[in-house]
N, CA, C and O of each residue as an XYZ file, in Angstrom:
544
protein
N       0.855     -1.171      0.000
C       0.000      0.000      0.000
C       0.899      1.232      0.000
O       1.668      1.452      0.935
N       0.794      2.023     -1.050
C       1.676      3.180     -1.183
C       0.935      4.511     -1.147
O       1.565      5.568     -1.186
N      -0.391      4.475     -1.072
C      -1.182      5.707     -1.043
C      -2.009      5.775      0.230
O      -2.403      4.743      0.774
N      -2.277      6.993      0.711
C      -3.195      7.111      1.840
C      -4.559      6.568      1.431
O      -5.002      6.780      0.302
N      -5.216      5.878      2.336
C      -6.532      5.326      2.035
C      -7.256      4.965      3.317
O      -6.649      4.710      4.357
N      -8.593      4.952      3.202
C      -9.399      4.541      4.336
C      -9.245      3.048      4.565
O      -9.123      2.269      3.620
N      -9.253      2.661      5.832
C      -9.290      1.266      6.234
C     -10.453      1.131      7.197
O     -10.477      1.776      8.245
N     -11.414      0.295      6.843
C     -12.556      0.073      7.714
C     -12.350     -1.216      8.488
O     -12.168     -2.281      7.898
N     -12.379     -1.120      9.800
C     -12.258     -2.282     10.655
C     -13.651     -2.701     11.097
O     -14.516     -1.861     11.343
N     -13.858     -4.004     11.193
C     -15.160     -4.512     11.610
C     -15.497     -4.031     13.003
O     -14.635     -3.950     13.878
N     -16.772     -3.712     13.195
C     -17.246     -3.422     14.543
C     -18.173     -4.558     14.939
O     -19.011     -5.007     14.157
N     -18.003     -5.005     16.157
C     -18.766     -6.135     16.675
C     -19.639     -5.609     17.804
O     -19.165     -4.867     18.665
N     -20.920     -5.992     17.804
C     -21.812     -5.580     18.871
C     -23.132     -5.080     18.332
O     -23.530     -5.389     17.209
N     -23.794     -4.305     19.154
C     -25.103     -3.761     18.784
C     -25.286     -2.411     19.464
O     -24.580     -2.072     20.414
N     -26.241     -1.657     18.960
C     -26.487     -0.341     19.542
C     -27.025     -0.453     20.970
O     -26.900      0.492     21.749
N     -27.617     -1.585     21.321
C     -28.139     -1.742     22.684
C     -27.050     -2.143     23.684
O     -27.185     -1.884     24.880
N     -25.968     -2.774     23.202
C     -24.906     -3.248     24.099
C     -23.586     -2.509     23.923
O     -22.721     -2.561     24.797
N     -23.432     -1.828     22.808
C     -22.173     -1.164     22.510
C     -21.351     -1.967     21.511
O     -21.742     -3.062     21.108
N     -20.201     -1.408     21.113
C     -19.399     -2.008     20.056
C     -17.946     -2.163     20.489
O     -17.480     -1.487     21.407
N     -17.253     -3.051     19.824
C     -15.820     -3.212     19.959
C     -15.244     -3.299     18.550
O     -15.825     -3.930     17.666
N     -14.105     -2.663     18.357
C     -13.361     -2.751     17.099
C     -11.951     -3.204     17.456
O     -11.351     -2.701     18.405
N     -11.426     -4.158     16.689
C     -10.139     -4.770     17.000
C      -9.165     -4.533     15.855
O      -9.524     -4.680     14.687
N      -7.928     -4.165     16.195
C      -6.839     -4.027     15.219
C      -5.803     -5.103     15.530
O      -5.380     -5.258     16.676
N      -5.392     -5.857     14.483
C      -4.433     -6.936     14.678
C      -3.315     -6.851     13.646
O      -3.557     -6.630     12.459
N      -2.077     -7.032     14.128
C      -0.905     -7.016     13.245
C      -1.107     -7.934     12.049
O      -1.469     -9.101     12.200
N      -0.870     -7.398     10.871
C      -0.858     -8.132      9.608
C      -2.190     -8.794      9.246
O      -2.280     -9.443      8.204
N      -3.211     -8.649     10.067
C      -4.531     -9.159      9.717
C      -5.360     -8.035      9.102
O      -5.707     -8.095      7.922
N      -5.681     -7.006      9.897
C      -6.369     -5.846      9.331
C      -5.511     -4.583      9.450
O      -5.952     -3.490      9.097
N      -4.293     -4.744      9.946
C      -3.287     -3.681      9.981
C      -2.096     -4.190      9.163
O      -1.553     -5.249      9.478
N      -1.675     -3.460      8.116
C      -0.662     -3.990      7.191
C       0.782     -3.892      7.683
O       1.712     -3.935      6.877
N       0.976     -3.762      8.983
C       2.320     -3.689      9.545
C       2.260     -4.144     11.001
O       1.182     -4.276     11.579
N       3.433     -4.379     11.582
C       3.521     -4.683     13.006
C       3.369     -3.388     13.786
O       4.069     -2.412     13.516
N       2.469     -3.372     14.742
C       2.244     -2.191     15.571
C       3.329     -2.147     16.638
O       3.421     -3.043     17.478
N       4.159     -1.089     16.602
C       5.233     -0.933     17.581
C       4.957      0.184     18.582
O       5.623      0.287     19.612
N       3.961      1.026     18.263
C       3.661      2.157     19.157
C       2.203      2.539     18.971
O       1.674      2.492     17.861
N       1.567      2.914     20.055
C       0.189      3.418     20.036
C       0.182      4.723     20.823
O       0.728      4.795     21.924
N      -0.439      5.751     20.253
C      -0.585      7.003     21.012
C      -1.900      7.657     20.643
O      -2.524      7.311     19.640
N      -2.311      8.607     21.467
C      -3.542      9.348     21.209
C      -3.334     10.804     21.576
O      -2.545     11.135     22.461
N      -4.058     11.668     20.878
C      -4.041     13.094     21.171
C      -5.466     13.525     21.500
O      -6.429     12.978     20.963
N      -5.591     14.504     22.380
C      -6.905     14.952     22.825
C      -6.797     16.371     23.361
O      -5.699     16.874     23.597
N      -7.937     17.009     23.549
C      -8.030     18.400     23.990
C      -7.321     19.352     23.025
O      -6.812     20.394     23.438
N      -7.291     18.998     21.758
C      -6.694     19.882     20.753
C      -7.727     20.953     20.389
O      -8.829     20.609     19.963
N      -7.405     22.230     20.544
C      -8.369     23.282     20.192
C      -8.750     23.227     18.707
O      -7.934     22.872     17.856
N      -9.999     23.583     18.418
C     -10.502     23.541     17.042
C      -9.740     24.465     16.100
O      -9.643     24.174     14.907
N      -9.209     25.549     16.597
C      -8.573     26.528     15.718
C      -7.080     26.244     15.506
O      -6.370     27.066     14.927
N      -6.609     25.089     15.970
C      -5.208     24.713     15.819
C      -5.079     23.672     14.711
O      -5.855     22.717     14.661
N      -4.110     23.851     13.828
C      -3.784     22.833     12.834
C      -2.530     22.116     13.312
O      -1.492     22.734     13.545
N      -2.647     20.798     13.452
C      -1.504     19.982     13.877
C      -0.930     19.269     12.663
O      -1.363     19.493     11.533
N       0.031     18.425     12.905
C       0.687     17.708     11.812
C       1.835     18.551     11.298
O       2.800     18.810     12.016
N       1.724     18.979     10.046
C       2.787     19.781      9.459
C       4.080     19.008      9.360
O       5.158     19.539      9.627
N       3.966     17.731      8.969
C       5.154     16.901      8.833
C       4.864     15.684      7.959
O       3.715     15.403      7.617
N       5.924     14.975      7.609
C       5.855     13.679      6.932
C       6.887     12.780      7.596
O       7.759     13.251      8.327
N       6.782     11.493      7.339
C       7.728     10.537      7.907
C       8.520      9.856      6.799
O       8.000      9.596      5.714
N       9.771      9.575      7.086
C      10.654      8.904      6.126
C      10.337      7.420      6.026
O      10.383      6.860      4.930
N      10.017      6.767      7.137
C       9.775      5.319      7.148
C       8.477      4.908      7.826
O       7.899      3.877      7.482
N       8.019      5.691      8.772
C       6.868      5.330      9.595
C       5.588      5.190      8.777
O       5.287      6.021      7.920
N       4.845      4.130      9.057
C       3.486      3.948      8.541
C       2.535      4.098      9.727
O       2.896      3.791     10.863
N       1.326      4.570      9.457
C       0.354      4.772     10.528
C      -1.043      4.409     10.051
O      -1.355      4.489      8.863
N      -1.867      4.015     10.992
C      -3.322      4.014     10.810
C      -3.865      4.884     11.928
O      -3.570      4.672     13.105
N      -4.661      5.863     11.539
C      -5.164      6.844     12.493
C      -6.688      6.787     12.526
O      -7.346      6.680     11.492
N      -7.229      6.860     13.735
C      -8.672      6.810     13.964
C      -9.117      8.038     14.743
O      -8.371      8.572     15.563
N     -10.335      8.476     14.478
C     -11.004      9.456     15.334
C     -11.914      8.641     16.244
O     -13.020      8.279     15.843
N     -11.469      8.349     17.453
C     -12.302      7.557     18.359
C     -13.429      8.403     18.946
O     -14.389      7.876     19.509
N     -13.301      9.708     18.807
C     -14.349     10.638     19.208
C     -14.227     11.876     18.330
O     -13.121     12.291     17.985
N     -15.353     12.461     17.973
C     -15.333     13.685     17.173
C     -14.975     13.419     15.719
O     -15.092     12.301     15.218
N     -14.533     14.488     15.056
C     -14.189     14.435     13.636
C     -12.790     15.018     13.449
O     -12.439     16.040     14.040
N     -12.004     14.344     12.614
C     -10.651     14.796     12.325
C     -10.472     14.848     10.819
O     -10.789     13.887     10.117
N      -9.960     15.976     10.317
C      -9.739     16.162      8.881
C      -8.246     16.133      8.595
O      -7.462     16.844      9.223
N      -7.869     15.295      7.633
C      -6.482     15.205      7.184
C      -6.373     15.779      5.789
O      -7.120     15.385      4.893
N      -5.454     16.702      5.597
C      -5.098     17.200      4.274
C      -3.722     16.626      3.975
O      -2.749     16.940      4.660
N      -3.642     15.772      2.937
C      -2.388     15.081      2.647
C      -1.832     15.524      1.298
O      -2.570     15.935      0.403
N      -0.511     15.428      1.180
C       0.193     15.704     -0.075
C       1.276     14.649     -0.233
O       2.041     14.400      0.699
N       1.346     14.023     -1.413
C       2.423     13.070     -1.657
C       3.547     13.750     -2.423
O       3.450     14.935     -2.742
N       4.602     13.021     -2.720
C       5.775     13.613     -3.379
C       5.497     14.059     -4.807
O       6.238     14.881     -5.345
N       4.448     13.535     -5.432
C       4.080     13.960     -6.783
C       3.179     15.190     -6.769
O       2.775     15.678     -7.825
N       2.864     15.688     -5.580
C       2.021     16.877     -5.448
C       0.538     16.574     -5.395
O      -0.273     17.500     -5.383
N       0.156     15.293     -5.364
C      -1.257     14.923     -5.266
C      -1.772     15.253     -3.876
O      -1.183     14.864     -2.868
N      -2.884     15.978     -3.842
C      -3.481     16.391     -2.575
C      -4.815     15.676     -2.393
O      -5.588     15.521     -3.339
N      -5.069     15.246     -1.163
C      -6.338     14.607     -0.840
C      -6.788     15.076      0.537
O      -5.978     15.461      1.380
N      -8.095     15.034      0.742
C      -8.692     15.334      2.038
C      -9.396     14.080      2.517
O     -10.163     13.464      1.778
N      -9.132     13.709      3.755
C      -9.766     12.555      4.377
C     -10.460     13.014      5.645
O      -9.897     13.775      6.433
N     -11.680     12.549      5.837
C     -12.458     12.888      7.023
C     -12.655     11.614      7.841
O     -13.214     10.629      7.360
N     -12.189     11.654      9.075
C     -12.403     10.545     10.000
C     -13.514     10.950     10.957
O     -13.396     11.946     11.671
N     -14.591     10.176     10.971
C     -15.751     10.524     11.786
C     -16.441      9.312     12.397
O     -17.579      9.402     12.859
N     -15.745      8.175     12.396
C     -16.272      6.944     12.964
C     -15.121      6.173     13.600
O     -14.052      6.078     12.997
N     -15.303      5.621     14.794
C     -14.208      4.913     15.451
C     -13.739      3.667     14.710
O     -12.647      3.172     14.991
N     -14.528      3.144     13.774
C     -14.119      1.940     13.038
C     -13.518      2.271     11.669
O     -13.103      1.368     10.943
N     -13.469      3.560     11.314
C     -12.883      3.974     10.032
C     -11.536      4.625     10.286
O     -11.452      5.680     10.915
N     -10.481      3.986      9.789
C      -9.143      4.515      9.972
C      -8.590      5.079      8.679
O      -9.132      4.847      7.598
N      -7.509      5.819      8.807
C      -6.783      6.340      7.649
C      -5.388      5.746      7.668
O      -4.613      5.979      8.595
N      -5.077      4.976      6.636
C      -3.724      4.437      6.484
C      -2.854      5.518      5.847
O      -3.187      6.051      4.789
N      -1.749      5.831      6.495
C      -0.782      6.794      5.974
C       0.551      6.080      5.787
O       1.218      5.756      6.770
N       0.952      5.827      4.535
C       2.270      5.238      4.304
C       3.352      6.278      4.541
O       3.057      7.441      4.817
N       4.592      5.861      4.435
C       5.703      6.807      4.564
C       5.629      7.835      3.446
O       4.987      7.607      2.420
N       6.286      8.962      3.650
C       6.425     10.031      2.655
C       5.096     10.655      2.243
O       4.867     10.925      1.064
N       4.236     10.877      3.206
C       2.980     11.601      2.992
C       2.941     12.769      3.971
O       2.953     12.580      5.188
N       2.895     13.976      3.420
C       2.767     15.179      4.255
C       1.344     15.259      4.750
O       0.412     14.936      4.013
N       1.156     15.689      6.003
C      -0.189     15.820      6.534
C      -0.339     17.055      7.403
O       0.549     17.424      8.171
N      -1.519     17.689      7.249
C      -1.979     18.748      8.138
C      -3.309     18.263      8.697
O      -4.128     17.700      7.970
N      -3.521     18.482      9.989
C      -4.640     17.857     10.686
C      -5.451     18.912     11.428
O      -4.899     19.768     12.119
N      -6.789     18.834     11.268
C      -7.710     19.722     11.982
C      -8.680     18.868     12.788
O      -9.161     17.838     12.317
N      -8.957     19.309     13.997
C      -9.777     18.558     14.936
C     -11.085     19.291     15.225
O     -11.110     20.519     15.305
N     -12.173     18.531     15.381
C     -13.399     19.118     15.902
C     -13.264     19.231     17.415
O     -12.328     18.698     18.010
N     -14.199     19.923     18.018
C     -14.215     20.055     19.475
C     -14.277     18.668     20.112
O     -15.098     17.841     19.714
N     -13.433     18.411     21.078
C     -13.392     17.149     21.820
C     -13.018     15.928     20.978
O     -13.330     14.803     21.369
N     -12.361     16.122     19.839
C     -11.911     14.979     19.038
C     -10.745     14.288     19.740
O      -9.901     14.927     20.369
N     -10.728     12.973     19.611
C      -9.631     12.163     20.139
C      -9.055     11.357     18.987
O      -9.770     10.590     18.343
N      -7.766     11.527     18.727
C      -7.055     10.820     17.661
C      -6.290      9.663     18.284
O      -5.564      9.843     19.261
N      -6.458      8.467     17.712
C      -5.716      7.279     18.124
C      -4.859      6.840     16.953
O      -5.360      6.695     15.838
N      -3.561      6.626     17.192
C      -2.634      6.256     16.133
C      -1.980      4.913     16.428
O      -1.479      4.678     17.527
N      -1.994      4.033     15.423
C      -1.227      2.795     15.433
C      -0.023      3.045     14.542
O      -0.184      3.377     13.368
N       1.180      2.891     15.078
C       2.397      3.251     14.354
C       3.296      2.033     14.154
O       3.372      1.146     15.004
N       3.972      2.015     13.009
C       4.834      0.884     12.647
C       6.220      0.951     13.273
O       6.964     -0.028     13.216
N       6.581      2.073     13.862
C       7.931      2.252     14.395
C       7.865      2.951     15.747
O       6.884      3.622     16.065
N       8.906      2.788     16.523
C       9.055      3.564     17.737
C       9.375      5.009     17.355
O       9.822      5.273     16.239
N       9.148      5.937     18.274
C       9.406      7.346     17.980
C      10.883      7.576     17.674
O      11.767      7.076     18.371
N      11.127      8.349     16.609
C      12.480      8.792     16.271
C      12.375     10.147     15.587
O      11.766     10.264     14.524
N      12.957     11.151     16.185
C      12.931     12.487     15.587
C      13.581     12.484     14.209
O      13.197     13.277     13.350
N      14.553     11.612     13.983
C      15.244     11.526     12.684
C      14.322     11.071     11.559
O      14.658     11.242     10.387
N      13.167     10.496     11.888
C      12.229     10.001     10.877
C      11.334     11.105     10.311
O      10.574     10.854      9.375
N      11.409     12.310     10.855
C      10.497     13.389     10.472
C      11.068     14.303      9.396
O      12.259     14.614      9.382
N      10.179     14.726      8.492
C      10.373     15.933      7.690
C       9.468     16.968      8.334
O       8.250     16.787      8.360
N      10.026     18.032      8.846
C       9.211     19.078      9.468
C       9.143     20.330      8.599
O       8.400     21.260      8.911
N       9.899     20.360      7.531
C       9.891     21.470      6.580
C       9.373     20.941      5.245
O       9.920     19.986      4.694
N       8.314     21.567      4.731
C       7.670     21.082      3.500
C       8.643     21.087      2.319
O       8.610     20.172      1.495
N       9.502     22.095      2.223
C      10.455     22.150      1.111
C      11.480     21.023      1.190
O      11.878     20.480      0.160
N      11.909     20.668      2.392
C      12.803     19.514      2.552
C      12.102     18.236      2.118
O      12.704     17.373      1.479
N      10.835     18.122      2.467
C      10.036     16.965      2.055
C       9.986     16.873      0.528
O      10.199     15.801     -0.038
N       9.704     18.000     -0.137
C       9.601     17.993     -1.596
C      10.923     17.649     -2.280
O      10.924     17.127     -3.395
N      12.028     17.932     -1.634
C      13.342     17.575     -2.194
C      13.500     16.079     -2.365
O      14.299     15.633     -3.188
N      12.739     15.283     -1.589
C      12.780     13.823     -1.720
C      12.338     13.385     -3.107
O      12.771     12.342     -3.597
N      11.473     14.181     -3.749
C      11.004     13.854     -5.095
C      12.196     13.770     -6.052
O      12.278     12.853     -6.869
N      13.104     14.714     -5.947
C      14.297     14.711     -6.799
C      15.256     13.596     -6.414
O      15.915     13.019     -7.279
N      15.342     13.289     -5.126
C      16.242     12.243     -4.666
C      15.782     10.865     -5.114
O      16.606      9.966     -5.283
N      14.451     10.679     -5.312
C      13.933      9.374     -5.727
C      14.098      9.135     -7.221
O      14.032      7.986     -7.659
N      14.307     10.163     -8.007
C      14.439     10.002     -9.459
C      15.892      9.828     -9.876
O      16.181      9.680    -11.063
């Protein structure tokens, strides 16, 4: 998988009892999960993200609220993804720039393929775009 795309995980249960959604390495998650984190209490008027990863893959969920991802790949293709269901995730492969906007009280849950490493980040968009020339 080389492009950002929605991943829908099965939800088990009923509206009268509640639901559970399960993520499993290499079954419905295309990588080994090495790190899990969540963000919350992000103000609506703040845009987060503003980076890309050199190697890290992620699946991101809005377990509460709505989260909008604006992505750009190295070819300049831009897409908008809206996460608004706890069972709908967004797969982000490596080398995808993202800017993220949160609704009030949104909670983002991330399944990550790697442990945290600052060296894995592109934090400057122009540095990220230079990778396009390096790949050719």
